[in-house]
C-alpha positions in Angstrom: 39.7 -10.4 3.0 43.1 -12.0 2.6 44.3 -13.1 -0.8 44.4 -16.9 -1.3 46.4 -19.1 -3.6 45.0 -22.6 -3.8 47.5 -25.3 -4.7 46.0 -28.6 -6.0 48.7 -31.3 -6.0 49.5 -34.9 -5.5 52.9 -36.0 -4.2 53.3 -38.4 -7.1 53.9 -35.4 -9.5 57.6 -34.4 -9.9 56.5 -31.1 -11.4 54.4 -30.4 -8.3 57.7 -31.0 -6.4 59.2 -28.1 -8.4 56.1 -26.0 -7.8 56.2 -26.4 -4.0 59.6 -24.6 -4.0 58.6 -21.9 -6.5 55.4 -21.1 -4.8 57.2 -20.0 -1.6 58.5 -16.9 -3.3 55.1 -16.0 -4.6 53.6 -16.2 -1.1 56.4 -14.1 0.4 56.1 -11.4 -2.3 52.4 -11.1 -2.3 51.5 -11.8 1.3 48.8 -14.3 0.1 47.7 -17.3 2.1 48.7 -20.6 0.5 45.8 -23.1 0.7 47.0 -26.7 0.2 44.5 -28.8 -1.7 45.8 -32.4 -1.9 44.0 -34.5 -4.6 44.3 -37.9 -6.3 46.0 -37.2 -9.6 45.1 -40.6 -11.0 41.4 -39.7 -10.5 41.9 -36.4 -12.2 43.7 -38.0 -15.2 41.0 -40.6 -15.6 38.1 -38.1 -15.3 39.6 -35.8 -17.9 41.1 -38.3 -20.3 44.6 -37.0 -19.7 47.7 -39.2 -20.0 51.0 -39.2 -18.0 53.9 -37.7 -19.9 55.8 -41.0 -19.8 53.1 -42.6 -22.0 54.3 -40.4 -24.8 58.0 -41.4 -25.4 59.2 -38.1 -26.8 57.4 -36.2 -24.0 58.7 -38.5 -21.3 62.3 -38.0 -22.6 61.8 -34.2 -22.7 60.3 -34.2 -19.2 63.3 -35.8 -17.7 65.6 -33.2 -19.2 63.3 -30.4 -18.2 63.0 -31.6 -14.6 66.8 -31.6 -14.4 66.9 -27.9 -15.6 64.1 -26.8 -13.3 65.4 -28.5 -10.1 68.9 -27.1 -10.8 67.5 -23.6 -11.2 65.7 -23.8 -7.8 68.4 -25.7 -6.0 66.3 -28.7 -5.4 67.7 -32.2 -5.1 65.9 -34.6 -7.4 66.1 -38.4 -7.2 63.8 -40.4 -9.4 61.6 -42.4 -7.0 62.0 -46.2 -7.7 58.3 -46.8 -7.1 57.1 -44.3 -9.8 54.5 -44.4 -11.2 52.9 -47.1 -9.1 53.5 -45.6 -5.7 50.4 -45.0 -3.7 50.5 -41.5 -2.3 47.0 -41.5 -0.9 47.9 -42.1 2.7 50.2 -39.0 2.6 47.8 -36.8 0.7 45.1 -37.9 3.0 47.1 -37.1 6.1 47.9 -33.7 4.7 44.2 -33.0 4.3 43.5 -34.0 7.9 46.1 -31.6 9.2 44.4 -28.5 7.6 43.3 -27.3 11.1 46.9 -27.1 12.2 48.7 -25.1 9.5 52.2 -25.4 11.1 52.0 -29.2 11.3 50.4 -29.4 7.8 53.3 -27.4 6.3 55.8 -29.5 8.2 54.3 -32.7 6.7 54.0 -31.1 3.3 57.7 -30.3 3.2 58.7 -33.7 4.7 56.5 -35.5 2.1 58.4 -34.0 -0.9 61.7 -34.6 0.8 61.1 -38.3 1.3 59.5 -38.9 -2.1 61.7 -36.8 -4.5 64.4 -35.2 -2.4 66.3 -38.3 -1.2 67.8 -41.3 -2.9 65.5 -44.4 -2.9 62.4 -42.4 -2.1 59.7 -44.1 -0.1 56.6 -46.0 -1.2 53.9 -44.0 0.6 51.5 -46.9 0.3 53.7 -49.3 2.3 52.9 -48.8 6.0 56.4 -49.6 7.4 58.2 -47.2 5.0 55.6 -44.5 5.6 55.9 -44.7 9.4 59.7 -44.9 9.4 60.0 -41.8 7.2 57.6 -39.6 9.1 58.7 -40.8 12.6 62.1 -39.6 11.6 60.6 -36.1 11.1 59.1 -36.1 14.6 55.5 -37.1 13.7 53.4 -39.6 15.6 53.7 -42.0 12.7 51.0 -44.4 13.9 48.5 -41.5 14.2 49.5 -40.1 10.9 49.0 -43.4 9.1 45.6 -43.9 10.8 44.6 -40.4 9.6 45.8 -40.9 6.1 43.9 -44.2 5.7 40.7 -43.4 7.5 37.5 -43.8 5.5 36.5 -40.2 6.3 39.9 -39.1 4.9 39.3 -41.0 1.7 36.0 -39.2 1.3 37.7 -35.8 1.8 40.3 -36.7 -0.8 37.7 -37.8 -3.3 35.8 -34.5 -2.7 39.0 -32.5 -3.4 39.6 -34.5 -6.5 36.1 -34.0 -7.8 36.2 -30.3 -7.0 39.5 -29.9 -8.9 38.0 -31.6 -12.0 34.8 -29.6 -11.8 36.8 -26.4 -11.7 38.8 -27.4 -14.8 41.9 -29.1 -13.5 43.4 -31.8 -15.7 46.8 -32.4 -14.0 49.2 -31.2 -11.3 50.3 -28.8 -10.2 47.1 -26.7 -10.6 46.7 -23.3 -8.9 43.6 -21.1 -8.4 43.3 -17.4 -7.6 39.6 -17.1 -7.1 38.2 -19.1 -10.1 41.2 -18.2 -12.4 43.2 -21.4 -13.0 47.0 -21.7 -13.6 48.6 -25.0 -14.6 52.2 -25.7 -13.9 55.0 -24.1 -11.8 56.0 -22.1 -14.9 52.7 -20.2 -14.8 53.1 -19.0 -11.2 54.2 -15.6 -12.4 50.7 -15.2 -13.9 49.2 -16.3 -10.7 51.3 -13.8 -8.9 50.0 -11.0 -11.2 46.5 -12.2 -10.4 47.1 -12.0 -6.7 48.5 -8.5 -7.0 45.5 -7.4 -9.1 43.1 -8.8 -6.4 44.7 -6.7 -3.7 
């Protein structure tokens, strides 16, 4: 049985943006399968009583400095999204769920999503249909189909199920990783996740 690293995330999270770059090296070094598990971070926070870092002034200030350090280390462009924290990422997270049967297209959307939210100046508002379609049409997707998938009632139910599962398994924020039932929170704990993957070989 192949090793799996589950990645629970929401595109609204800038620390998950860092994680999506770091996790590539873990996958390359371990040969594990990366399983993308989009979730609704707002639902996780509400269910667990967690609070966004920006609601604690000192923590919010530190987080901005730390993000600058982290993105510099991994060579990532970082542009603060003007719609944060109110942007609605659910159409994008939902579309990512629906592409699970086509890993190549799912990964392409996964990378494009981070690019258009955090990797470019004036990042898009994923909840605004015209912005969403323009961004992903530019990446070669059928944007009408992608929007329809992301906003379909069945998709919303799948996103809710992922979110509920994440909470049930102990998640309280993003990014959250699992190797089996062992949980790792944050991109800076991926070295421990890598050790767990090697131990499970």
